[in-house]
Structure formats: structure tokens, C-alpha cells
PLY file of the C-alpha trace (Angstrom):
ply
format ascii 1.0
element vertex 475
property float x
property float y
property float z
element edge 474
property int vertex1
property int vertex2
end_header
0.00 0.00 0.00
0.96 3.65 -0.25
2.24 5.69 2.66
-0.82 7.93 3.01
-0.06 10.80 5.42
-2.09 11.69 8.48
-3.91 15.06 8.51
-2.02 18.20 9.41
-1.80 18.73 13.16
-3.58 21.98 13.95
-6.40 22.98 16.34
-10.03 23.29 15.32
-11.52 26.77 15.15
-15.24 27.28 15.62
-17.58 30.20 16.00
-18.06 31.51 19.52
-21.81 32.10 19.88
-23.34 34.65 22.26
-26.67 36.47 22.62
-27.10 39.23 20.09
-24.51 37.79 17.67
-25.15 39.05 14.15
-25.05 36.22 11.61
-23.52 37.16 8.27
-22.18 35.05 5.40
-18.64 34.91 6.80
-19.78 33.66 10.21
-22.15 31.18 8.61
-19.29 29.87 6.46
-17.01 29.60 9.52
-19.63 27.58 11.43
-20.10 25.12 8.58
-16.39 24.80 7.76
-15.73 23.73 11.35
-17.98 20.66 10.95
-16.60 19.93 7.47
-13.00 20.12 8.72
-13.75 17.94 11.75
-15.46 15.28 9.63
-12.61 15.22 7.11
-10.00 14.88 9.85
-11.91 11.98 11.38
-12.07 10.04 8.11
-8.49 10.89 7.15
-7.23 9.78 10.58
-9.14 6.51 10.81
-9.56 5.39 7.20
-7.48 4.96 4.07
-8.72 6.44 0.78
-10.34 4.23 -1.81
-13.56 2.98 -3.34
-16.47 2.30 -1.00
-18.88 0.82 -3.54
-19.62 0.82 -7.27
-17.51 2.88 -9.71
-17.19 0.05 -12.21
-15.83 0.80 -15.70
-17.24 -0.88 -18.81
-16.54 -0.44 -22.56
-19.47 1.02 -24.51
-20.27 2.12 -28.04
-19.73 5.78 -28.85
-22.79 8.05 -28.45
-24.57 8.34 -31.81
-25.06 12.12 -31.61
-21.33 12.90 -31.71
-19.30 13.82 -34.82
-17.91 10.87 -36.76
-14.30 11.47 -35.65
-15.30 10.80 -32.03
-17.35 7.69 -32.74
-14.61 5.12 -32.14
-13.77 2.31 -29.72
-12.31 4.56 -27.04
-15.45 4.96 -24.95
-16.08 3.62 -21.44
-18.90 4.15 -19.00
-18.14 4.89 -15.34
-20.81 3.36 -13.13
-22.37 5.13 -10.11
-20.57 4.71 -6.83
-18.93 6.27 -3.78
-15.29 6.79 -2.81
-13.36 8.65 -0.15
-10.17 10.57 -0.97
-6.94 11.25 0.90
-8.37 14.32 2.67
-11.52 12.56 3.89
-13.78 14.00 1.17
-16.57 11.81 -0.21
-16.74 11.48 -3.98
-20.23 10.56 -5.17
-20.92 9.60 -8.79
-24.75 9.58 -8.82
-25.37 8.30 -12.36
-23.50 6.59 -15.22
-20.92 8.80 -16.93
-19.66 8.25 -20.50
-15.97 9.02 -21.00
-13.62 8.87 -23.99
-9.95 7.86 -23.60
-7.99 10.37 -25.67
-4.38 9.33 -24.95
-2.22 7.99 -27.78
0.79 5.67 -27.89
3.72 6.33 -30.23
6.91 4.67 -31.49
5.65 1.13 -30.89
5.65 1.73 -27.12
2.99 0.48 -24.72
1.47 3.40 -22.81
-0.33 2.96 -19.49
-3.38 5.20 -19.06
-4.89 5.74 -15.61
-8.51 6.79 -15.16
-8.94 8.59 -11.82
-11.51 10.57 -9.86
-10.91 13.75 -7.88
-13.11 15.58 -5.39
-14.11 19.12 -6.40
-15.13 21.70 -3.81
-18.13 23.52 -5.34
-17.28 26.67 -3.39
-14.17 27.06 -5.54
-16.06 26.82 -8.85
-17.52 29.73 -10.76
-21.28 29.76 -10.24
-24.28 31.99 -10.61
-24.98 34.12 -7.52
-28.61 32.98 -7.57
-27.65 29.36 -6.77
-28.61 28.71 -3.16
-27.70 25.02 -3.14
-24.18 23.78 -3.93
-23.77 20.20 -5.08
-20.43 18.64 -4.19
-19.01 17.20 -7.36
-16.00 15.47 -8.87
-13.72 15.44 -11.87
-12.62 12.52 -14.06
-8.98 12.76 -15.07
-7.00 10.70 -17.55
-3.30 10.37 -16.69
-0.31 8.80 -18.43
1.84 9.20 -15.31
1.38 7.46 -11.99
-1.72 8.58 -10.05
-1.28 11.13 -7.28
-2.11 10.39 -3.64
-5.19 12.58 -4.04
-6.44 10.49 -7.00
-8.88 7.60 -6.73
-7.89 5.12 -9.43
-10.89 3.38 -10.94
-9.21 1.76 -13.94
-6.00 1.53 -15.93
-5.45 0.52 -19.53
-2.43 -0.47 -21.62
-2.64 1.00 -25.12
-0.49 0.50 -28.20
0.14 2.60 -31.29
-2.71 2.60 -33.78
-6.46 2.21 -33.49
-7.73 1.57 -29.97
-10.65 -0.77 -29.31
-11.27 -0.95 -25.57
-12.44 -4.41 -24.47
-13.36 -6.34 -21.38
-10.46 -8.50 -20.15
-10.54 -12.15 -21.14
-8.52 -12.98 -18.00
-9.41 -10.44 -15.31
-6.14 -11.13 -13.47
-3.94 -10.85 -16.57
-5.50 -8.31 -18.96
-3.86 -7.72 -22.31
-3.28 -4.53 -24.29
-6.53 -2.58 -24.86
-8.29 -4.52 -22.12
-9.58 -2.85 -18.95
-7.42 -3.48 -15.87
-9.19 -3.12 -12.51
-6.66 -5.03 -10.39
-5.09 -1.99 -8.73
-8.21 -0.25 -7.44
-7.86 0.58 -3.75
-10.78 -0.15 -1.45
-11.48 2.22 1.42
-10.65 0.54 4.73
-9.57 1.19 8.30
-6.13 2.73 8.60
-3.56 0.24 9.95
-2.06 1.10 13.30
1.51 0.84 11.99
3.09 1.05 8.56
6.38 -0.68 7.78
8.74 0.66 5.12
11.51 -1.72 3.98
14.65 -1.35 1.89
17.16 -3.96 0.70
20.87 -3.49 0.13
21.84 -5.28 -3.03
24.28 -5.46 -5.88
22.25 -7.74 -8.16
19.00 -6.71 -9.85
17.81 -10.33 -10.17
18.33 -11.03 -6.48
16.66 -7.72 -5.60
13.55 -8.74 -7.53
13.36 -12.05 -5.67
13.81 -10.41 -2.27
11.24 -7.73 -3.07
8.81 -10.43 -4.20
9.34 -12.33 -0.94
8.52 -9.25 1.14
5.59 -8.42 -1.13
3.98 -11.82 -0.48
4.62 -11.39 3.24
2.94 -7.98 3.03
-0.10 -9.53 1.34
-0.46 -11.93 4.26
-0.77 -8.95 6.63
-4.25 -8.17 5.30
-5.74 -11.31 6.84
-3.20 -12.30 9.50
-2.31 -8.89 11.01
-4.51 -6.08 9.62
-3.15 -3.60 12.19
0.15 -3.65 10.26
0.67 -2.82 6.59
3.67 -2.92 4.26
4.48 0.14 2.16
5.24 -0.66 -1.47
7.41 -0.68 -3.45
10.28 -2.18 -1.45
13.24 0.22 -1.42
16.38 -0.64 -3.37
19.73 0.72 -2.12
22.95 0.16 -4.06
25.40 -1.54 -1.72
28.35 -0.26 -3.76
27.41 3.39 -3.18
28.34 5.46 -0.13
24.99 5.43 1.63
24.28 8.16 4.18
21.79 8.27 7.03
19.50 10.43 4.89
19.09 7.50 2.48
18.10 5.14 5.30
16.12 7.17 7.82
12.74 6.85 6.08
12.87 3.04 6.29
11.85 1.08 9.38
13.82 -2.02 8.37
16.92 -2.61 6.24
17.49 -6.12 4.87
20.88 -7.55 3.87
22.65 -10.90 3.83
25.72 -11.98 5.76
27.62 -12.28 2.46
27.02 -8.58 1.80
28.36 -7.34 5.14
32.11 -7.62 4.31
31.50 -5.52 1.16
30.05 -2.54 3.07
32.11 0.59 2.66
33.03 2.78 5.63
30.39 5.45 4.92
27.61 2.84 4.78
28.83 1.19 7.99
28.71 4.54 9.80
25.24 5.26 8.42
23.96 1.87 9.62
25.30 2.58 13.12
23.41 5.87 13.22
20.38 4.15 11.72
20.27 1.66 14.61
20.81 4.44 17.15
17.71 6.19 15.75
15.55 3.21 16.73
15.38 1.37 13.41
16.09 -2.27 12.65
18.55 -4.20 10.50
17.58 -7.73 9.42
20.53 -9.92 8.43
19.91 -13.30 6.84
22.74 -15.83 6.92
22.39 -19.02 4.92
23.72 -22.05 6.83
22.83 -24.66 4.24
25.39 -27.51 4.06
27.37 -26.09 7.00
28.49 -27.64 10.26
26.13 -25.30 12.14
23.16 -26.65 10.18
24.13 -30.21 11.14
24.47 -29.24 14.79
21.08 -27.53 14.83
19.51 -30.61 13.21
21.02 -32.89 15.86
19.89 -30.50 18.60
16.34 -30.54 17.25
16.29 -34.35 17.05
17.52 -34.68 20.63
14.87 -32.29 21.92
12.17 -34.14 19.96
13.35 -37.46 21.40
13.23 -36.01 24.91
9.66 -34.77 24.35
8.51 -38.14 22.96
10.11 -39.97 25.88
8.03 -37.99 28.36
4.89 -39.25 26.62
5.82 -42.93 26.69
4.67 -45.42 29.30
8.15 -46.69 30.16
8.99 -47.33 33.82
10.02 -44.31 35.86
13.52 -45.73 36.46
14.25 -46.44 32.79
12.78 -43.13 31.68
14.78 -41.20 34.25
18.11 -42.68 33.17
17.43 -42.21 29.46
16.17 -38.68 30.05
19.36 -37.85 31.96
21.50 -39.12 29.07
19.47 -37.11 26.57
19.78 -33.97 28.69
23.54 -34.42 28.84
23.68 -34.74 25.05
21.43 -31.68 24.62
23.64 -29.57 26.87
26.78 -30.73 25.06
25.36 -29.96 21.61
24.12 -26.57 22.86
27.69 -25.62 23.73
28.86 -26.50 20.21
25.94 -24.61 18.65
26.73 -21.51 20.71
30.41 -21.75 19.77
29.72 -21.93 16.01
27.08 -19.22 16.29
29.55 -16.93 18.05
32.13 -17.58 15.32
29.61 -16.41 12.73
28.80 -13.31 14.78
32.46 -12.45 15.20
32.95 -12.54 11.43
30.94 -9.34 11.00
30.27 -7.90 14.48
32.82 -5.12 13.96
31.05 -4.03 10.77
27.57 -3.90 12.35
28.20 -2.88 16.00
25.60 -3.77 18.62
24.23 -1.54 21.37
23.44 -4.70 23.38
24.42 -8.36 23.36
22.74 -10.78 21.00
20.31 -13.27 22.52
19.04 -16.49 21.00
15.31 -16.62 20.26
14.73 -19.14 23.06
16.48 -16.85 25.57
14.19 -13.89 24.87
11.47 -13.19 27.44
8.17 -14.87 26.64
6.47 -11.49 26.29
9.18 -10.14 23.96
7.50 -8.83 20.75
9.49 -11.24 18.57
8.07 -14.21 20.46
4.58 -12.98 21.26
3.28 -10.20 18.99
1.05 -10.78 17.19
1.78 -14.54 17.16
2.99 -16.58 20.11
6.05 -18.83 19.55
7.31 -21.27 22.15
10.16 -22.36 19.90
11.39 -21.68 16.37
9.91 -23.74 13.53
11.87 -26.09 11.33
11.67 -25.47 7.60
11.24 -28.78 5.77
12.82 -30.47 8.81
15.77 -28.06 8.66
16.00 -25.89 11.81
16.71 -22.18 11.85
18.29 -19.96 14.46
17.42 -16.34 15.29
19.51 -13.92 17.34
18.26 -10.52 18.42
19.88 -7.61 20.17
19.01 -3.94 20.08
18.51 -2.89 16.50
19.74 -6.06 14.77
18.06 -9.40 14.08
20.12 -12.21 12.56
18.27 -15.10 10.93
20.43 -18.19 10.39
18.56 -20.09 7.70
16.60 -19.43 4.52
13.49 -17.86 6.04
12.71 -15.13 3.50
12.56 -17.55 0.56
9.58 -19.25 2.22
7.54 -16.03 2.31
7.54 -15.80 -1.47
7.35 -19.52 -2.21
10.83 -19.44 -3.81
12.19 -22.34 -1.77
13.22 -25.51 -3.56
12.06 -27.57 -0.57
8.80 -29.46 -0.21
6.79 -27.32 2.18
3.44 -27.98 3.81
0.75 -25.35 4.21
1.53 -25.36 7.93
5.20 -24.63 7.18
4.32 -21.69 4.96
1.90 -20.15 7.44
4.26 -20.60 10.40
7.13 -18.91 8.54
4.84 -16.06 7.50
3.73 -15.57 11.09
7.36 -15.45 12.21
8.11 -12.89 9.49
5.13 -10.79 10.60
6.49 -10.80 14.16
9.76 -9.39 12.78
7.92 -6.65 10.86
5.81 -5.82 13.90
8.94 -5.59 16.07
10.54 -3.17 13.58
7.39 -1.02 13.49
7.13 -0.89 17.30
10.79 0.08 17.70
10.38 2.91 15.23
7.19 4.24 16.85
8.63 4.22 20.38
11.95 5.74 19.25
10.12 8.58 17.48
7.88 9.18 20.50
10.83 9.84 22.85
12.61 12.25 20.51
12.15 16.02 20.32
10.91 16.78 16.83
13.29 19.37 15.31
10.39 20.61 13.18
8.86 22.23 16.28
12.01 23.11 18.23
12.76 26.29 16.27
9.10 27.34 16.36
8.91 27.12 20.14
12.10 29.15 20.53
11.06 31.98 18.24
7.32 32.29 18.79
5.58 33.42 21.98
3.79 30.80 24.04
0.21 30.10 23.10
-2.56 30.50 25.64
-2.75 26.74 25.93
0.93 26.41 26.84
0.69 29.23 29.39
-2.27 27.57 31.10
-0.44 24.22 31.17
2.62 25.82 32.72
0.52 27.59 35.37
-1.23 24.35 36.33
2.14 22.64 36.72
3.35 25.40 39.03
0.24 25.20 41.22
0.60 21.48 41.84
0 1
1 2
2 3
3 4
4 5
5 6
6 7
7 8
8 9
9 10
10 11
11 12
12 13
13 14
14 15
15 16
16 17
17 18
18 19
19 20
20 21
21 22
22 23
23 24
24 25
25 26
26 27
27 28
28 29
29 30
30 31
31 32
32 33
33 34
34 35
35 36
36 37
37 38
38 39
39 40
40 41
41 42
42 43
43 44
44 45
45 46
46 47
47 48
48 49
49 50
50 51
51 52
52 53
53 54
54 55
55 56
56 57
57 58
58 59
59 60
60 61
61 62
62 63
63 64
64 65
65 66
66 67
67 68
68 69
69 70
70 71
71 72
72 73
73 74
74 75
75 76
76 77
77 78
78 79
79 80
80 81
81 82
82 83
83 84
84 85
85 86
86 87
87 88
88 89
89 90
90 91
91 92
92 93
93 94
94 95
95 96
96 97
97 98
98 99
99 100
100 101
101 102
102 103
103 104
104 105
105 106
106 107
107 108
108 109
109 110
110 111
111 112
112 113
113 114
114 115
115 116
116 117
117 118
118 119
119 120
120 121
121 122
122 123
123 124
124 125
125 126
126 127
127 128
128 129
129 130
130 131
131 132
132 133
133 134
134 135
135 136
136 137
137 138
138 139
139 140
140 141
141 142
142 143
143 144
144 145
145 146
146 147
147 148
148 149
149 150
150 151
151 152
152 153
153 154
154 155
155 156
156 157
157 158
158 159
159 160
160 161
161 162
162 163
163 164
164 165
165 166
166 167
167 168
168 169
169 170
170 171
171 172
172 173
173 174
174 175
175 176
176 177
177 178
178 179
179 180
180 181
181 182
182 183
183 184
184 185
185 186
186 187
187 188
188 189
189 190
190 191
191 192
192 193
193 194
194 195
195 196
196 197
197 198
198 199
199 200
200 201
201 202
202 203
203 204
204 205
205 206
206 207
207 208
208 209
209 210
210 211
211 212
212 213
213 214
214 215
215 216
216 217
217 218
218 219
219 220
220 221
221 222
222 223
223 224
224 225
225 226
226 227
227 228
228 229
229 230
230 231
231 232
232 233
233 234
234 235
235 236
236 237
237 238
238 239
239 240
240 241
241 242
242 243
243 244
244 245
245 246
246 247
247 248
248 249
249 250
250 251
251 252
252 253
253 254
254 255
255 256
256 257
257 258
258 259
259 260
260 261
261 262
262 263
263 264
264 265
265 266
266 267
267 268
268 269
269 270
270 271
271 272
272 273
273 274
274 275
275 276
276 277
277 278
278 279
279 280
280 281
281 282
282 283
283 284
284 285
285 286
286 287
287 288
288 289
289 290
290 291
291 292
292 293
293 294
294 295
295 296
296 297
297 298
298 299
299 300
300 301
301 302
302 303
303 304
304 305
305 306
306 307
307 308
308 309
309 310
310 311
311 312
312 313
313 314
314 315
315 316
316 317
317 318
318 319
319 320
320 321
321 322
322 323
323 324
324 325
325 326
326 327
327 328
328 329
329 330
330 331
331 332
332 333
333 334
334 335
335 336
336 337
337 338
338 339
339 340
340 341
341 342
342 343
343 344
344 345
345 346
346 347
347 348
348 349
349 350
350 351
351 352
352 353
353 354
354 355
355 356
356 357
357 358
358 359
359 360
360 361
361 362
362 363
363 364
364 365
365 366
366 367
367 368
368 369
369 370
370 371
371 372
372 373
373 374
374 375
375 376
376 377
377 378
378 379
379 380
380 381
381 382
382 383
383 384
384 385
385 386
386 387
387 388
388 389
389 390
390 391
391 392
392 393
393 394
394 395
395 396
396 397
397 398
398 399
399 400
400 401
401 402
402 403
403 404
404 405
405 406
406 407
407 408
408 409
409 410
410 411
411 412
412 413
413 414
414 415
415 416
416 417
417 418
418 419
419 420
420 421
421 422
422 423
423 424
424 425
425 426
426 427
427 428
428 429
429 430
430 431
431 432
432 433
433 434
434 435
435 436
436 437
437 438
438 439
439 440
440 441
441 442
442 443
443 444
444 445
445 446
446 447
447 448
448 449
449 450
450 451
451 452
452 453
453 454
454 455
455 456
456 457
457 458
458 459
459 460
460 461
461 462
462 463
463 464
464 465
465 466
466 467
467 468
468 469
469 470
470 471
471 472
472 473
473 474
């Protein structure tokens, strides 16, 4: 989804009414604008813009009463419907509207045409002074560039050079040239509590596309699994070979990179990532351990723990079970030492390049109410992916995933995965996104916004601030 902004933060102003007040047009306008502004702020704060109902688009024959040069296959009919725009304005199309697509494509290029609606304030239109009733209206715009945030897209269309004959799509989810495309229409809905903006460091366009696709599929799962969180698209793409500054990173809540990329980071990018973490953001590092000694150790550790769990469920005698359980526990503790040793070796290989504000803890060592383990999905232990275990370490602003977790989100894994595997890995990924969003929100909430610092130093205190200060002094 898009990163739709919240309304501007400013107080409401309404008419102060007293006996004997003379009502004129200016005061009447002020009284009504207060309610209009309040309603718009409510919808803009709580809802995202989009289509509420209707507003279908269908190809039609050209009206017969038009000149011959306009009677072609470029006509569509916009059906009645309701939408709400970015500023909380309702757009009402009360009756069918015929519209002709006038854009052309040249030089054998495919041109994308966007059909959008915009709210029109009738008070800003030229009108006869005798009109006592103003009807809120709208405007249909045809764009060849990407729609603006204030636009409500109702249709898009790919056109080619030559004669255009607009048609209904044969496959609604894969329309061809000249066929109506309604896949990208946004529906009005409740605003998510948190938005997550992600960027990937990469040096390969092909790998970037795969990673972006993985996160995109994870973002789609948010709609049904965690609607309070939403992923901003498109996924950012940062060139790992460039000298990246904090200004390039600060707008993202999470930066993704692989352990293989870390040694290639230049000094400027390393410094920027340190500042990025200090600002309350999150770095997600994925380290593949396929065909490594650590993978074998984790597999053995998982098998030992499974055997211990199964033993507790058997009906063996208490004496036999106790002795076997003791042997298993000894083996588990021994393998845990080896796992920790190999894990620490991996951390040491790049810890100096991505410094930590706090020590790294294994997933199982995190508190049970830690967001990574409990929000929004509760995890007692990490899942195995196609019987291959993964390891997660977290500390401060860095999460390290040892295993191929992200490939599962987009279905790019070459392993045989069950539906349960896919859903469990998605839920774990959503916990990571939620953790990144929460860190960013809390970090921003405890910072002084420089936007208002200069204002407070140069402008006199408002009446509200004076009253607040006086109350504090009286306590």
C-alpha cells in the first residue's frame, strides 16, 4: 500500500456564539467549515482512501449524436458509486458517466493510461450568484503518469500505437493490451495502526527482484493475519556499492541484507547503519547455513529435543525413563555448547562491521512477552523449515536469521513445504515486521521533533501552553 499521510496537526476553530450575535455570510461559512473540517479529519485519521462501492468501468459504443471522428472504440462508462479521498472527502458519482480515452501511444511503445476521480469543492467553482444550493461534485482525469495520492484510481489501460478498441479483459487477473485493468483499485478501509517501510541493500538486480517479491507476499499476508500492520510498497532498493548516508536510510523502518554482503560494506555505509540503529530502526541480516556444520548441529539439537519430548509421553517405567532422560539432557547440553560456539564464530565474522548496542540473545532466551516471540503470534520455539531448523539472534537494532526464512515467504524455496510450514514462517516474518514497526514508533515518540524546536524558541507561548505551565506550578 501507499504511505498515506495523516492530517495536518492543527487545532479546530469554531464560531463563539453569544446572545445578540449578528449572523452574516462569513460567520455562517465559519460555522459550517468547522464541521466539514472535523469530519474530514476523522475520516483521514481513521480510514485509508479508496472505493467504498460501485464505480465500475465498462466499454461502450460511442454516443450516436457525436461527430464521426469521435465515434470510435475509445469509450467507457463509469458506473455510479462512492469513494473517499486522501483528505476525507466523499466522492459521489450519482449516475453513469460516459468518458472517452484520448491518450495515444507512439513509437511502438505500450502506454499505461490511468482513469482517476478527484473531489471538487463547489465553493471554488464559478457559479451563478442565484444558486442557493451547492452540489459537491467530482472530476474525471485521464493520466499517463502514476496517479497522485489525491487520486482515486478506478481503472487503468495499456494502449499501443494505432487504433484503440477498448475491451473487457478475457482474463481479469492478466488483462492484455486494450483490455480494462481493474486489479489496482484501492478499497477504502480502516487505517492500519503501523506502517512498515523496507529497503534492501543489493548489488544484483535479479536477487533484488526475488527479495522484493518475498517481502511483497509477506505484506499480502498482513491483510488477513495482522490487519493492524501494513507494508508500504514498493520495497526500497539501495545500491550496496554506493556510499549510503543516514538520509538514504532514515525513512525506512527495516533494512534487509545478507551476511555475504556485510564484508562488502564501505566505511560510509557502515557509519550510516550505526546511526540508523541508534535512531531506533532495525537491520535484518539473513545468513544461509545450508550444508554447513552449524546446520548439522542444529539438526542434531532438534532431534535430541524431539526425542526427549517423545520420551516424556511414553509409558516406560520411571527408572528407565529417568536414566534415558538424563542421558538425553547431557547430550542436549553438550550440543548446545557447540551450537553456541559456532554461532559466536559467525557473529564475530561481521560484528565489527555492524556494532551492537546490546548483546545478542538467541530466540529461546528472549522473554516470553518479547515482541518477537509474542506479537502478534505466540512462539514457544522456532519452527523447522522442511525439517531443517533455523536460528534467530536478536539484540538492540539487529536481528540475525540463520537459515533461509525469507525464501519461504515468497514460495521461492526448492524444498517441499506444507501449508503449515508456509503459514508458520509467515507468522514469524510478521512478528519481525511488527517488532521493527514498534521500535520505530517508540523511538520517534521519545525524541524532540526538530520541526517544532525552532518554532517554540522563536514564537511566543500560546494561551494553551501558558495555562499548562501555570497548572504545573500550582501542583
